[in-house]
Phi, psi and omega in degrees: 000126180289135179261157174287125186303310184208138178272140174286156176291140179208157176268010176304128186287354178291133182304144180301322180298323178289316179299322178292329181285322183269340181302317177295329177295315180297319179296317179295318178294324177299312180299318181292320179298318178296319179296320176301315179299317180293320179292324176297319178293322177301315178294316180304315183285334191246356181293142178219154174131182186299331180260024186311302190297319179297314180290320178305312179292319180297314179296324177294318176298317179298320179297315180298317179295319180296323176297320177297318178298315179300319180296317179295320179295314180297320179295322177295317178300316179294322178301327182272003177095006181275165174261139181262126181243104183235019177289161183306315180296321178297315181296314180299322182283325192253346183296143176279353186275152169286152177300145178290139180304133185280330183288154176293132185241157173285172187298322179297320179293324176295316179299316180297312181297316183286326177294327174298318179297314179298318180298317180294319178296317178301318178295318178299316181298318179297319176299318182287332174301310180299316182293322178292323176295317178297327179281355181067044174237083183294333180291317177292320176300319179295320177300311179298322179296313180298317180292320180297325178296319178291321178296318176302318180295315180295322177300317177301314180299317182290314181296336178300338179277357177274348176096000000 
């Protein structure tokens, strides 16, 4: 997990030692959230089949939500004095997700691939909730909790297409 090289000075009352401990978690979650958005768009652009319009819209909604999650994570990281790294190379290096399958897939395969991504992101967030709580940063733990709840909901919506 890439760490934030150096924290900027801030008057945020959270101890610097805590900010240093949670900043790498936030950076890792940021990379994964961006990757979720990109994978949702990959599915959105390439899905085909009888449920095309429903899935096309669902994947687009998922991408928009993942972008919102990434923004909230990045803003928390910046509040704590960290640097946000969301360039393509950063995401490729730091995301917890497996690469999205490159070949054109049928709609069931897109649903399966994207539900795998959501599940992995949800697991990462749960791990980070525990780590943020151990670091004594309830605000970051709360952010991860709120996002994990939204990821669970989107996973439910996507998995509903598996039958």
